[in-house]
Backbone of each chain as ProteinMPNN parsed JSONL, in Angstrom:
{"seq_chain_A": "XXXXXXXXXXXXXXXXXXXXXXXXXXXXXXXXXXXXXXXXXXXXXXXXXXXXXXXXXXXXXXXXXXXXXXXXXXXXXXXXXXXXXXXXXXXXXXXXXXXXXXXXXXXXXXXXXXXXXXXXXXXXXXXXXXXXXXXXX", "coords_chain_A": {"N_chain_A": [[-26.467, 16.041, -56.458], [-29.705, 15.144, -55.571], [-32.672, 16.438, -53.843], [-33.785, 14.354, -52.385], [-31.705, 12.651, -51.933], [-30.164, 14.237, -50.264], [-31.837, 14.423, -48.025], [-31.87, 11.736, -47.294], [-29.178, 11.342, -46.603], [-29.049, 13.067, -44.403], [-30.815, 11.784, -42.634], [-29.487, 9.331, -42.228], [-27.126, 10.301, -41.067], [-28.194, 11.403, -38.709], [-29.147, 9.078, -37.481], [-26.767, 7.652, -37.065], [-25.509, 9.419, -35.316], [-27.286, 9.446, -33.111], [-27.107, 6.787, -32.333], [-24.461, 6.657, -31.571], [-24.526, 8.392, -29.353], [-26.099, 6.865, -27.678], [-24.418, 4.717, -27.057], [-22.368, 6.082, -25.693], [-23.851, 7.119, -23.556], [-24.68, 4.757, -22.238], [-22.275, 3.838, -21.348], [-21.445, 5.805, -19.628], [-23.384, 5.85, -17.778], [-23.621, 4.687, -14.73], [-25.452, 3.977, -12.896], [-27.561, 2.004, -10.704], [-29.467, -0.79, -11.894], [-32.763, -0.995, -11.194], [-34.992, -3.203, -9.659], [-38.277, -3.808, -8.994], [-40.334, -5.74, -6.952], [-43.319, -6.694, -5.978], [-43.468, -5.747, -2.706], [-40.799, -5.513, -2.413], [-37.494, -4.217, -3.049], [-34.949, -4.413, -5.359], [-31.526, -4.223, -6.447], [-29.838, -4.735, -9.439], [-26.803, -6.204, -10.32], [-23.879, -6.17, -12.542], [-23.356, -8.803, -12.995], [-25.739, -9.982, -12.963], [-26.737, -10.556, -10.524], [-29.111, -10.083, -7.957], [-29.627, -7.69, -5.448], [-31.124, -7.255, -2.374], [-32.394, -4.309, -1.349], [-34.352, -3.24, 0.14], [-34.686, -2.624, 2.896], [-32.658, -0.751, 3.295], [-33.611, 1.332, 1.771], [-36.191, 1.872, 2.855], [-35.688, 2.287, 5.563], [-33.348, 3.759, 5.9], [-33.359, 5.655, 3.965], [-32.017, 5.398, 1.543], [-31.444, 5.906, -1.937], [-32.382, 3.868, -4.465], [-31.512, 3.992, -7.158], [-29.169, 5.384, -6.921], [-27.126, 3.754, -6.104], [-24.039, 2.624, -7.337], [-22.081, 1.309, -10.091], [-21.92, -1.655, -9.488], [-20.281, -4.027, -9.81], [-20.253, -6.656, -9.195], [-20.024, -9.36, -6.787], [-17.532, -10.578, -6.617], [-15.622, -9.151, -7.91], [-13.829, -7.436, -6.687], [-11.641, -8.645, -4.599], [-11.227, -9.527, -1.163], [-8.296, -9.321, 1.004], [-7.319, -12.197, 2.519], [-6.505, -13.629, 5.644], [-3.931, -12.2, 6.02], [-0.343, -12.078, 5.662], [2.344, -10.981, 7.726], [5.228, -8.903, 7.711], [8.195, -8.669, 9.666], [10.52, -6.376, 11.194], [13.7, -6.505, 9.692], [13.186, -8.675, 8.146], [13.1, -9.986, 4.783], [11.932, -7.731, 2.388], [10.795, -5.977, 4.118], [10.084, -2.562, 4.505], [12.367, 0.278, 4.133], [13.235, 2.68, 6.699], [12.933, 5.25, 5.74], [11.12, 5.176, 3.741], [8.405, 6.525, 1.975], [5.825, 5.663, 1.523], [2.231, 5.669, 1.422], [0.303, 4.546, 4.145], [-2.078, 2.594, 6.056], [-2.139, 2.745, 9.401], [-2.325, 0.651, 12.252], [-3.246, -0.293, 15.588], [-3.627, -2.657, 17.976], [-4.502, -4.678, 20.716], [-1.871, -4.667, 21.629], [-0.411, -5.07, 19.364], [1.124, -3.819, 16.478], [0.519, -2.715, 13.245], [0.985, -2.118, 9.724], [-0.574, -1.187, 6.682], [-0.034, -0.982, 3.351], [-1.301, 1.448, 1.094], [-1.229, 1.069, -1.653], [-1.542, -1.614, -2.01], [-3.79, -2.28, -0.432], [-5.7, -0.683, -1.619], [-6.46, -1.94, -3.999], [-7.794, -4.122, -3.148], [-9.574, -3.392, -1.273], [-10.486, -4.447, 1.244], [-8.914, -5.939, 4.078], [-9.17, -8.888, 5.724], [-8.673, -9.47, 8.958], [-6.908, -10.592, 11.95], [-6.276, -9.841, 15.232], [-4.677, -11.196, 17.682], [-7.17, -12.464, 19.606], [-9.11, -10.966, 18.441], [-11.178, -10.149, 15.795], [-10.969, -8.34, 12.847], [-11.727, -5.984, 10.186], [-9.726, -4.385, 7.954], [-10.23, -1.595, 6.199], [-10.188, 0.309, 3.201]], "CA_chain_A": [[-27.238, 15.331, -55.431], [-31.044, 15.713, -55.473], [-33.099, 16.73, -52.454], [-34.057, 13.093, -51.675], [-30.403, 12.158, -51.473], [-29.768, 15.075, -49.111], [-32.666, 14.006, -46.882], [-31.398, 10.397, -46.9], [-27.899, 11.515, -45.908], [-29.35, 13.665, -43.096], [-31.415, 10.753, -41.773], [-28.427, 8.382, -41.853], [-26.243, 11.015, -40.126], [-28.907, 11.514, -37.422], [-29.183, 7.738, -36.889], [-25.412, 7.341, -36.584], [-25.234, 10.291, -34.166], [-28.076, 9.01, -31.953], [-26.553, 5.496, -31.914], [-23.224, 6.992, -30.848], [-24.895, 8.945, -28.044], [-26.616, 5.754, -26.865], [-23.262, 3.98, -26.548], [-21.702, 6.918, -24.695], [-24.687, 7.19, -22.361], [-24.701, 3.497, -21.507], [-20.986, 3.673, -20.687], [-21.293, 6.772, -18.54], [-24.443, 5.674, -16.811], [-23.245, 3.591, -13.846], [-26.426, 3.809, -11.819], [-28.072, 0.647, -10.562], [-30.734, -1.188, -12.492], [-33.635, -1.246, -10.04], [-36.074, -4.149, -9.924], [-39.275, -3.788, -7.911], [-41.117, -6.97, -6.977], [-44.274, -6.485, -4.88], [-43.011, -4.71, -1.771], [-39.333, -5.595, -2.323], [-36.704, -3.441, -4.011], [-33.656, -5.037, -5.63], [-30.655, -3.631, -7.45], [-29.205, -5.825, -10.193], [-25.437, -5.839, -10.713], [-23.483, -6.54, -13.911], [-23.32, -10.266, -13.118], [-27.121, -10.45, -12.928], [-27.121, -10.827, -9.139], [-30.016, -9.106, -7.353], [-29.375, -7.367, -4.042], [-32.314, -6.708, -1.73], [-32.06, -3.065, -0.639], [-35.629, -2.725, 0.662], [-34.499, -2.028, 4.226], [-31.816, 0.437, 3.136], [-34.458, 2.389, 1.211], [-37.311, 2.231, 3.739], [-35.263, 2.646, 6.921], [-32.237, 4.711, 5.914], [-33.563, 6.668, 2.938], [-31.171, 5.227, 0.361], [-32.117, 5.996, -3.241], [-31.826, 2.676, -5.126], [-30.816, 4.346, -8.407], [-27.885, 6.03, -6.615], [-26.055, 2.758, -5.995], [-23.318, 2.705, -8.607], [-21.094, 0.365, -10.626], [-22.454, -3.02, -9.499], [-19.289, -4.86, -10.51], [-20.421, -8.045, -8.791], [-19.441, -9.592, -5.461], [-16.176, -11.147, -6.626], [-14.752, -8.322, -8.749], [-12.779, -6.898, -5.81], [-11.56, -9.682, -3.559], [-10.497, -9.093, 0.033], [-7.099, -10.059, 1.414], [-7.703, -13.102, 3.609], [-5.385, -14.111, 6.467], [-2.691, -11.595, 5.518], [0.936, -12.336, 6.326], [3.021, -9.755, 8.135], [6.694, -8.877, 7.783], [8.768, -7.972, 10.821], [11.793, -5.696, 10.921], [14.816, -7.402, 9.425], [12.798, -9.687, 7.16], [13.178, -9.571, 3.386], [10.736, -7.044, 1.921], [10.403, -4.938, 5.089], [10.544, -1.3, 3.894], [13.334, 1.081, 4.883], [12.584, 3.668, 7.578], [12.653, 6.519, 5.05], [10.123, 4.941, 2.692], [7.304, 7.471, 2.213], [4.554, 5.122, 1.025], [1.051, 5.864, 2.273], [-0.137, 3.323, 4.832], [-3.022, 2.684, 7.163], [-1.496, 2.2, 10.595], [-3.284, 0.153, 13.248], [-2.667, -0.748, 16.85], [-4.688, -3.358, 18.706], [-4.025, -5.784, 21.561], [-0.418, -4.607, 21.73], [0.194, -5.407, 18.071], [1.107, -2.646, 15.6], [0.652, -3.178, 11.861], [0.763, -1.113, 8.684], [-1.099, -1.731, 5.421], [0.217, 0.007, 2.295], [-2.509, 1.745, 0.317], [-1.179, 0.569, -3.03], [-2.072, -2.988, -1.98], [-5.151, -2.288, 0.128], [-6.6, 0.002, -2.537], [-6.973, -2.824, -5.04], [-8.575, -5.199, -2.514], [-10.544, -2.663, -0.447], [-10.593, -4.958, 2.619], [-8.08, -7.048, 4.557], [-9.83, -9.531, 6.869], [-7.535, -9.64, 9.854], [-7.099, -11.07, 13.312], [-5.278, -9.384, 16.199], [-4.892, -12.115, 18.796], [-8.499, -13.079, 19.516], [-10.038, -9.963, 17.915], [-11.282, -10.218, 14.331], [-11.266, -7.019, 12.306], [-11.564, -5.743, 8.751], [-9.055, -3.136, 7.634], [-10.863, -1.178, 4.939], [-9.715, 1.58, 2.659]], "C_chain_A": [[-28.638, 15.947, -55.333], [-31.491, 15.805, -54.02], [-33.392, 15.439, -51.679], [-32.767, 12.48, -51.127], [-29.947, 12.919, -50.235], [-30.525, 14.642, -47.858], [-32.182, 12.651, -46.355], [-30.096, 10.497, -46.105], [-28.132, 12.086, -44.51], [-29.912, 12.617, -42.128], [-30.349, 9.781, -41.287], [-27.484, 9.013, -40.819], [-26.879, 11.077, -38.74], [-28.926, 10.164, -36.707], [-27.824, 7.37, -36.285], [-25.115, 8.139, -35.316], [-25.98, 9.786, -32.926], [-27.563, 7.675, -31.425], [-25.284, 5.713, -31.097], [-23.513, 7.507, -29.455], [-25.359, 7.84, -27.109], [-25.465, 4.974, -26.244], [-22.574, 4.778, -25.437], [-22.506, 6.939, -23.401], [-24.632, 5.901, -21.556], [-23.374, 3.255, -20.8], [-20.86, 4.601, -19.482], [-22.303, 6.542, -17.428], [-24.157, 4.457, -15.941], [-24.305, 3.302, -12.798], [-27.056, 2.42, -11.86], [-29.344, 0.432, -11.377], [-31.636, -1.639, -11.344], [-34.781, -2.162, -10.463], [-37.023, -4.114, -8.731], [-40.177, -5.004, -8.061], [-42.028, -6.949, -5.753], [-43.729, -5.388, -3.964], [-41.493, -4.678, -1.652], [-38.663, -4.738, -3.4], [-35.33, -4.093, -4.145], [-32.85, -4.151, -6.568], [-29.895, -4.779, -8.111], [-27.817, -5.396, -10.637], [-25.096, -6.4, -12.097], [-23.374, -8.043, -14.106], [-24.727, -10.852, -13.117], [-27.61, -10.754, -11.522], [-28.014, -9.707, -8.618], [-29.713, -8.94, -5.867], [-30.631, -6.707, -3.477], [-31.926, -5.456, -0.924], [-33.316, -2.431, -0.022], [-35.43, -1.997, 1.991], [-33.68, -0.738, 4.14], [-32.658, 1.622, 2.644], [-35.486, 2.844, 2.237], [-36.832, 2.776, 5.079], [-34.207, 3.739, 6.936], [-32.317, 5.757, 4.801], [-32.625, 6.574, 1.746], [-32.034, 5.333, -0.9], [-31.558, 4.857, -4.096], [-31.045, 2.989, -6.401], [-29.426, 4.935, -8.141], [-26.78, 5.036, -6.238], [-25.368, 2.714, -7.357], [-22.38, 1.523, -8.832], [-21.596, -1.081, -10.634], [-21.544, -3.998, -10.214], [-19.466, -6.346, -10.215], [-19.615, -8.334, -7.54], [-18.012, -10.127, -5.469], [-15.208, -10.361, -7.511], [-13.578, -7.769, -7.949], [-12.683, -7.836, -4.612], [-10.759, -9.188, -2.356], [-9.205, -9.882, 0.212], [-7.494, -10.901, 2.624], [-6.455, -13.596, 4.324], [-4.051, -13.518, 6.015], [-1.468, -11.964, 6.347], [1.595, -11.001, 6.638], [4.534, -9.939, 8.141], [7.13, -8.164, 9.053], [10.1, -7.369, 10.42], [12.909, -6.715, 10.739], [14.489, -8.466, 8.388], [12.855, -9.096, 5.747], [11.862, -8.927, 2.96], [10.247, -5.972, 2.88], [10.945, -3.59, 4.604], [11.549, -0.556, 4.776], [12.589, 2.169, 5.664], [12.279, 4.984, 6.872], [11.702, 6.345, 3.852], [8.874, 5.792, 2.979], [5.957, 6.968, 1.689], [3.42, 5.431, 1.998], [0.628, 4.527, 2.87], [-1.316, 3.641, 5.745], [-2.362, 1.99, 8.339], [-2.532, 1.811, 11.633], [-2.546, -0.339, 14.483], [-3.786, -1.387, 17.66], [-4.068, -4.516, 19.476], [-2.495, -5.84, 21.606], [0.331, -4.921, 20.452], [0.043, -4.2, 17.136], [1.385, -3.096, 14.167], [0.358, -2.038, 10.888], [0.383, -1.803, 7.372], [-0.886, -0.701, 4.325], [-1.022, 0.195, 1.412], [-2.448, 1.188, -1.098], [-1.648, -0.882, -3.111], [-3.526, -2.984, -1.525], [-6.162, -1.676, -0.845], [-7.19, -0.919, -3.594], [-7.753, -4.01, -4.47], [-9.696, -4.649, -1.633], [-10.56, -3.132, 1.012], [-9.502, -5.992, 2.868], [-8.773, -7.616, 5.791], [-8.752, -10.069, 7.787], [-7.922, -10.213, 11.204], [-5.947, -10.527, 14.157], [-5.511, -10.209, 17.457], [-6.293, -12.717, 18.644], [-9.542, -12.11, 18.959], [-10.008, -9.977, 16.387], [-11.718, -8.859, 13.798], [-11.142, -7.013, 10.783], [-10.888, -4.399, 8.586], [-9.561, -2.727, 6.255], [-10.321, 0.165, 4.505], [-10.896, 2.323, 2.071]], "O_chain_A": [[-28.764, 17.138, -55.046], [-30.818, 15.334, -53.103], [-33.267, 15.417, -50.454], [-32.731, 11.891, -50.047], [-29.418, 12.337, -49.287], [-29.947, 14.51, -46.779], [-32.092, 12.436, -45.146], [-29.925, 9.838, -45.08], [-27.5, 11.655, -43.546], [-29.533, 12.571, -40.958], [-30.296, 9.439, -40.105], [-27.094, 8.377, -39.84], [-26.218, 10.842, -37.729], [-28.747, 10.095, -35.491], [-27.734, 6.856, -35.17], [-24.543, 7.613, -34.361], [-25.41, 9.702, -31.838], [-27.575, 7.44, -30.217], [-25.055, 5.057, -30.08], [-22.85, 7.127, -28.49], [-25.065, 7.856, -25.914], [-25.51, 4.61, -25.069], [-22.239, 4.236, -24.383], [-21.959, 6.802, -22.307], [-24.546, 5.939, -20.329], [-23.325, 2.561, -19.785], [-20.262, 4.253, -18.464], [-22.112, 6.976, -16.292], [-24.413, 3.325, -16.351], [-24.091, 2.479, -11.908], [-27.082, 1.756, -12.897], [-30.173, 1.329, -11.53], [-31.295, -2.567, -10.611], [-35.444, -1.934, -11.475], [-36.616, -4.361, -7.596], [-40.714, -5.271, -9.136], [-41.572, -7.159, -4.629], [-43.549, -4.246, -4.387], [-40.953, -3.895, -0.87], [-39.188, -4.56, -4.499], [-34.635, -4.299, -3.15], [-33.412, -3.419, -7.382], [-29.38, -5.673, -7.439], [-27.661, -4.346, -11.26], [-25.935, -7.031, -12.741], [-23.306, -8.519, -15.239], [-24.901, -12.063, -13.254], [-28.756, -11.162, -11.335], [-27.719, -8.527, -8.81], [-29.563, -9.916, -5.132], [-31.135, -5.729, -4.029], [-31.208, -5.554, 0.071], [-33.333, -1.242, 0.294], [-35.94, -0.893, 2.187], [-33.973, 0.241, 4.826], [-32.441, 2.764, 3.051], [-35.648, 4.041, 2.474], [-37.491, 3.631, 5.671], [-34.161, 4.552, 7.859], [-31.459, 6.635, 4.699], [-32.45, 7.549, 1.015], [-33.19, 4.908, -0.921], [-30.371, 4.872, -4.424], [-30.042, 2.34, -6.695], [-28.594, 4.978, -9.047], [-25.626, 5.43, -6.07], [-26.025, 2.759, -8.397], [-21.954, 0.844, -7.897], [-21.688, -1.679, -11.706], [-21.976, -4.715, -11.116], [-18.897, -7.194, -10.903], [-18.636, -7.644, -7.254], [-17.349, -10.128, -4.431], [-14.117, -10.836, -7.826], [-12.468, -7.647, -8.466], [-13.537, -7.821, -3.726], [-9.74, -8.515, -2.512], [-9.039, -10.964, -0.349], [-7.952, -10.368, 3.635], [-5.462, -13.941, 3.684], [-3.135, -14.261, 5.663], [-1.546, -12.138, 7.563], [1.428, -10.022, 5.911], [5.048, -10.989, 8.526], [6.516, -7.181, 9.469], [10.725, -7.786, 9.445], [13.048, -7.658, 11.518], [15.387, -9.086, 7.817], [12.687, -7.893, 5.544], [10.795, -9.51, 3.15], [9.398, -5.154, 2.526], [12.137, -3.477, 4.32], [11.58, -0.732, 5.994], [11.46, 2.528, 5.329], [11.451, 5.76, 7.351], [11.515, 7.266, 3.057], [8.352, 5.777, 4.094], [5.051, 7.764, 1.44], [3.607, 5.453, 3.215], [0.599, 3.507, 2.182], [-1.525, 4.784, 6.151], [-2.061, 0.797, 8.283], [-3.495, 2.54, 11.869], [-1.385, -0.743, 14.422], [-4.775, -0.733, 17.99], [-3.22, -5.242, 18.957], [-1.902, -6.919, 21.62], [1.558, -5.027, 20.45], [-1.042, -3.631, 17.021], [2.375, -3.781, 13.91], [-0.41, -1.124, 11.186], [0.931, -2.843, 7.007], [-1.504, 0.363, 4.364], [-1.693, -0.767, 1.04], [-3.481, 0.869, -1.687], [-2.101, -1.329, -4.165], [-4.386, -3.604, -2.151], [-7.321, -2.088, -0.896], [-8.316, -0.698, -4.04], [-8.308, -4.81, -5.223], [-10.643, -5.36, -1.296], [-10.64, -2.307, 1.921], [-9.196, -6.812, 2.003], [-8.945, -6.915, 6.789], [-8.017, -10.994, 7.442], [-9.099, -10.305, 11.551], [-4.779, -10.733, 13.828], [-6.447, -9.943, 18.211], [-6.569, -13.403, 17.659], [-10.737, -12.404, 19.001], [-8.952, -9.835, 15.771], [-12.718, -8.299, 14.246], [-10.541, -7.904, 10.181], [-11.415, -3.379, 9.03], [-9.344, -3.43, 5.269], [-10.035, 1.039, 5.323], [-10.734, 3.428, 1.553]]}, "seq_chain_B": "XXXXXXXXXXXXXXXXXXXXXXXXXXXXXXXXXXXXXXXXXXXXXXXXXXXXXXXXXXXXXXXXXXXXXXXXXXXXXXXXXX", "coords_chain_B": {"N_chain_B": [[-10.822, 0.796, 10.425], [-12.653, -2.042, 11.286], [-14.652, -3.976, 13.561], [-15.33, -7.443, 12.954], [-16.945, -9.239, 14.124], [-19.917, -10.675, 15.252], [-22.679, -11.521, 17.219], [-21.393, -13.916, 18.123], [-20.493, -14.84, 15.709], [-18.08, -14.927, 13.121], [-17.412, -12.703, 10.617], [-16.699, -12.547, 7.098], [-15.649, -9.879, 5.529], [-16.152, -7.984, 2.547], [-15.702, -6.074, -0.496], [-18.703, -5.163, -2.138], [-18.949, -4.567, -4.722], [-20.569, -2.511, -5.281], [-20.943, 1.066, -5.039], [-21.932, 3.824, -2.975], [-22.772, 7.089, -2.939], [-20.087, 7.652, -3.502], [-18.753, 5.997, -1.752], [-17.549, 2.832, -0.753], [-19.721, 0.029, -0.672], [-19.928, -2.533, 1.548], [-20.094, -6.147, 1.878], [-20.942, -9.21, 3.595], [-19.592, -12.482, 3.336], [-20.88, -14.545, 4.637], [-23.63, -14.052, 5.216], [-24.452, -12.364, 3.274], [-25.289, -9.838, 3.915], [-25.567, -6.264, 3.643], [-23.211, -3.706, 4.303], [-22.464, -0.469, 5.525], [-20.768, 2.633, 5.898], [-22.368, 4.93, 7.504], [-22.794, 8.419, 7.186], [-21.741, 10.587, 9.776], [-21.856, 8.719, 11.752], [-20.289, 6.216, 13.863], [-18.531, 3.301, 12.965], [-19.661, 0.396, 11.057], [-22.756, 0.135, 9.581], [-25.343, -2.234, 9.281], [-27.205, -2.185, 6.512], [-28.962, -3.676, 5.123], [-30.312, -6.938, 5.11], [-29.536, -10.001, 6.991], [-28.42, -9.017, 9.4], [-29.578, -6.535, 9.75], [-29.594, -3.194, 10.846], [-27.774, -3.637, 12.866], [-24.541, -2.763, 14.203], [-21.148, -2.742, 13.328], [-18.423, -2.281, 15.3], [-16.054, 0.441, 15.271], [-12.52, 0.569, 15.102], [-9.638, 2.44, 16.045], [-7.644, 3.815, 13.467], [-4.932, 4.965, 11.4], [-4.302, 7.125, 8.728], [-1.393, 7.573, 7.12], [2.124, 8.24, 6.41], [4.617, 5.745, 5.76], [7.254, 6.289, 6.746], [6.794, 8.131, 8.764], [5.036, 6.745, 10.406], [6.579, 4.496, 11.182], [8.585, 5.651, 12.59], [7.305, 6.448, 14.886], [6.369, 4.031, 15.693], [8.371, 1.775, 16.01], [8.429, -0.989, 16.103], [6.528, -1.846, 14.401], [4.705, -4.075, 12.328], [4.544, -5.038, 8.821], [2.457, -5.243, 6.026], [2.733, -8.152, 4.133], [2.491, -8.77, 0.901], [2.249, -10.223, -2.211]], "CA_chain_B": [[-10.76, -0.609, 10.814], [-13.933, -2.38, 11.918], [-14.862, -5.33, 14.068], [-16.111, -8.318, 12.066], [-17.553, -10.246, 14.988], [-21.276, -10.315, 15.663], [-23.449, -12.678, 17.71], [-20.506, -15.087, 18.14], [-20.145, -15.232, 14.344], [-16.999, -14.141, 12.511], [-17.795, -12.397, 9.236], [-15.683, -12.22, 6.094], [-16.141, -8.681, 4.841], [-15.607, -7.802, 1.201], [-16.404, -5.098, -1.331], [-19.846, -5.779, -2.827], [-18.953, -4.117, -6.121], [-21.384, -1.289, -5.329], [-20.627, 2.237, -4.229], [-23.058, 4.725, -2.735], [-22.2, 8.41, -2.644], [-18.63, 7.52, -3.634], [-18.208, 5.164, -0.673], [-17.772, 1.418, -0.996], [-20.691, -0.735, 0.116], [-19.347, -3.851, 1.824], [-21.029, -7.215, 2.235], [-20.244, -10.334, 4.215], [-19.782, -13.735, 2.617], [-21.676, -15.523, 5.39], [-25.08, -13.793, 5.148], [-24.659, -11.408, 2.182], [-25.808, -8.555, 4.402], [-24.839, -5.092, 3.149], [-22.679, -2.877, 5.388], [-22.128, 0.854, 4.984], [-20.398, 3.634, 6.911], [-23.29, 6.059, 7.4], [-22.129, 9.661, 7.591], [-22.118, 11.049, 11.107], [-21.889, 7.612, 12.712], [-19.085, 5.401, 13.965], [-18.746, 1.893, 12.66], [-20.362, -0.017, 9.84], [-24.153, -0.222, 9.864], [-25.95, -3.175, 8.333], [-28.339, -1.456, 5.922], [-29.892, -4.623, 4.53], [-29.91, -8.333, 5.289], [-29.736, -10.709, 8.256], [-28.017, -8.224, 10.564], [-30.092, -5.169, 9.566], [-29.566, -2.227, 11.963], [-26.631, -3.879, 13.753], [-23.361, -1.95, 13.886], [-19.811, -3.289, 13.602], [-17.682, -1.183, 15.923], [-14.862, 0.933, 14.589], [-11.286, 0.715, 15.871], [-8.839, 3.56, 15.535], [-6.558, 3.577, 12.514], [-4.35, 6.246, 10.983], [-3.766, 7.229, 7.376], [-0.15, 8.335, 7.257], [3.203, 7.701, 5.571], [5.38, 4.725, 6.468], [8.395, 6.83, 7.487], [6.27, 8.782, 9.976], [4.456, 5.677, 11.231], [7.581, 3.594, 11.751], [9.344, 6.422, 13.578], [6.52, 6.416, 16.129], [6.089, 2.629, 16.044], [9.501, 1.076, 15.383], [8.215, -2.439, 16.063], [5.36, -2.125, 13.548], [4.777, -5.054, 11.229], [4.18, -4.466, 7.521], [1.747, -6.252, 5.227], [3.489, -8.859, 3.092], [1.548, -9.235, -0.112], [2.969, -10.201, -3.49]], "C_chain_B": [[-11.999, -0.938, 11.655], [-13.891, -3.793, 12.501], [-15.579, -6.14, 12.993], [-16.653, -9.503, 12.848], [-18.947, -9.777, 15.377], [-22.015, -11.585, 16.077], [-22.623, -13.965, 17.657], [-20.186, -15.613, 16.739], [-19.021, -14.324, 13.832], [-17.347, -13.951, 11.04], [-16.557, -12.212, 8.363], [-16.225, -11.04, 5.301], [-15.416, -8.493, 3.513], [-16.337, -6.653, 0.522], [-17.538, -5.815, -2.065], [-19.818, -5.494, -4.323], [-19.802, -2.876, -6.311], [-20.69, -0.157, -4.582], [-21.923, 3.015, -4.032], [-22.47, 6.041, -2.247], [-20.681, 8.312, -2.518], [-17.975, 6.745, -2.487], [-18.529, 3.707, -0.98], [-18.884, 0.871, -0.097], [-20.084, -2.127, 0.309], [-20.457, -4.88, 2.017], [-20.241, -8.314, 2.924], [-20.601, -11.62, 3.488], [-20.813, -14.642, 3.303], [-23.18, -15.307, 5.221], [-25.451, -12.884, 3.974], [-25.42, -10.165, 2.635], [-24.949, -7.434, 3.821], [-24.461, -4.195, 4.317], [-22.167, -1.565, 4.811], [-21.773, 1.784, 6.137], [-21.288, 4.854, 6.717], [-22.606, 7.321, 7.9], [-22.654, 10.1, 8.957], [-22.203, 9.95, 12.143], [-20.513, 6.953, 12.773], [-19.442, 3.98, 13.583], [-19.456, 1.671, 11.341], [-21.768, -0.457, 10.219], [-24.644, -1.22, 8.818], [-27.216, -2.521, 7.797], [-29.35, -2.401, 5.285], [-29.393, -6.032, 4.778], [-30.108, -8.831, 6.709], [-29.479, -9.827, 9.475], [-28.49, -6.775, 10.487], [-30.12, -4.402, 10.882], [-28.465, -2.51, 12.984], [-25.438, -3.039, 13.277], [-22.098, -2.714, 14.245], [-18.943, -2.134, 14.091], [-16.419, -0.825, 15.144], [-13.691, 0.979, 15.565], [-10.45, 1.82, 15.222], [-7.787, 3.07, 14.528], [-6.122, 4.934, 11.972], [-3.878, 6.164, 9.54], [-2.533, 8.132, 7.435], [0.883, 7.79, 6.269], [4.069, 6.767, 6.407], [6.503, 5.322, 7.312], [7.953, 7.509, 8.79], [5.766, 7.71, 10.958], [5.539, 4.855, 11.934], [8.48, 4.337, 12.745], [8.64, 6.387, 14.943], [6.303, 4.989, 16.629], [7.168, 1.734, 15.43], [9.342, -0.448, 15.321], [7.027, -2.818, 15.163], [5.679, -3.217, 12.538], [4.256, -4.389, 9.958], [3.567, -5.565, 6.66], [2.652, -6.842, 4.144], [2.502, -9.388, 2.077], [2.205, -9.137, -1.471], [2.324, -9.245, -4.506]], "O_chain_B": [[-12.345, -0.222, 12.595], [-13.193, -4.674, 12.001], [-16.35, -5.587, 12.208], [-16.801, -10.607, 12.325], [-19.138, -8.63, 15.781], [-21.981, -12.594, 15.373], [-23.113, -14.994, 17.192], [-19.661, -16.718, 16.601], [-19.015, -13.118, 14.079], [-17.55, -14.921, 10.31], [-15.507, -11.776, 8.834], [-17.147, -11.188, 4.5], [-14.232, -8.802, 3.379], [-17.451, -6.298, 0.909], [-17.363, -6.931, -2.553], [-20.562, -6.097, -5.096], [-19.767, -2.252, -7.372], [-19.95, -0.384, -3.624], [-22.872, 2.889, -4.806], [-21.75, 6.079, -1.249], [-20.08, 8.813, -1.568], [-16.764, 6.839, -2.288], [-19.635, 3.381, -1.411], [-18.971, 1.211, 1.083], [-19.767, -2.811, -0.664], [-21.607, -4.531, 2.283], [-19.013, -8.347, 2.846], [-21.743, -11.829, 3.08], [-21.524, -15.402, 2.645], [-23.93, -16.276, 5.096], [-26.633, -12.661, 3.711], [-26.107, -9.521, 1.842], [-23.765, -7.623, 3.542], [-25.27, -3.947, 5.211], [-21.526, -1.538, 3.76], [-22.385, 1.739, 7.204], [-21.009, 5.709, 5.876], [-21.917, 7.296, 8.92], [-23.845, 9.998, 9.249], [-22.578, 10.203, 13.288], [-19.689, 7.104, 11.871], [-20.548, 3.517, 13.86], [-19.801, 2.607, 10.619], [-21.946, -1.32, 11.079], [-24.39, -1.064, 7.624], [-28.183, -2.325, 8.534], [-30.46, -1.992, 4.944], [-28.197, -6.301, 4.672], [-30.758, -8.18, 7.528], [-30.219, -9.878, 10.458], [-27.882, -5.888, 11.086], [-30.608, -4.899, 11.897], [-28.244, -1.699, 13.883], [-25.347, -2.662, 12.108], [-21.99, -3.268, 15.339], [-18.753, -1.141, 13.389], [-15.812, -1.655, 14.467], [-13.852, 1.381, 16.718], [-10.55, 2.087, 14.025], [-7.139, 2.044, 14.73], [-6.85, 5.921, 12.073], [-3.144, 5.247, 9.17], [-2.634, 9.315, 7.763], [0.556, 6.981, 5.401], [4.234, 6.969, 7.609], [6.695, 4.919, 8.46], [8.663, 7.461, 9.794], [6.031, 7.765, 12.159], [5.434, 4.558, 13.124], [9.067, 3.722, 13.635], [9.278, 6.307, 15.993], [6.085, 4.759, 17.818], [6.917, 1.025, 14.456], [10.05, -1.115, 14.566], [6.58, -3.964, 15.166], [6.773, -3.272, 11.975], [3.621, -3.335, 9.999], [4.095, -6.674, 6.578], [3.252, -6.118, 3.35], [1.763, -10.334, 2.347], [2.676, -8.064, -1.849], [2.813, -9.116, -5.628]]}, "name": "protein", "num_of_chains": 2, "seq": "XXXXXXXXXXXXXXXXXXXXXXXXXXXXXXXXXXXXXXXXXXXXXXXXXXXXXXXXXXXXXXXXXXXXXXXXXXXXXXXXXXXXXXXXXXXXXXXXXXXXXXXXXXXXXXXXXXXXXXXXXXXXXXXXXXXXXXXXXXXXXXXXXXXXXXXXXXXXXXXXXXXXXXXXXXXXXXXXXXXXXXXXXXXXXXXXXXXXXXXXXXXXXXXXXXXXXXXXXXX"}
């Protein structure tokens, strides 16, 4: 192998290595893509939707680049109008079940939300009598 | 657990797909305002959008295990979700 071949191999190796790093970096880099338009600041999510965060930045000191993931507004859907089981109904857990839950009590009504369900929806939009609440994990 | 009533409007709160400092940023379907639990405060603060600077009040909730919860609250209901 002459010296030109060695140099060529080194260049190709360097190109492959830098390309690999680029892929790794783009996968690990979850920070928001920030778009500035006149006096407005937007963060663009993975669906291409722009979110105006001007007030969050100017009033609360948020750093636009520190918003992360940007999966889009419908990637994690809330539980709407959840149904509740009462004791004795099929599916009601036994008293010695050790699942993690968020327990709530409002307007004389007591309810529990298992984390394994709530965790994948983040929010359950609920109603306790005439009070509307969001149970969030 | 947070109120989702403001100015006689009922909001549908949802994850926005964003996190900030490892905390979910929520938004509401009705106005697409962004809501965030600011550290050191109670409730969800609207950090951007129609309801900027408004706060959705927080109600007490408990992270615990079902067996402990149901012992203290034997009439508790349980979320039915397939």
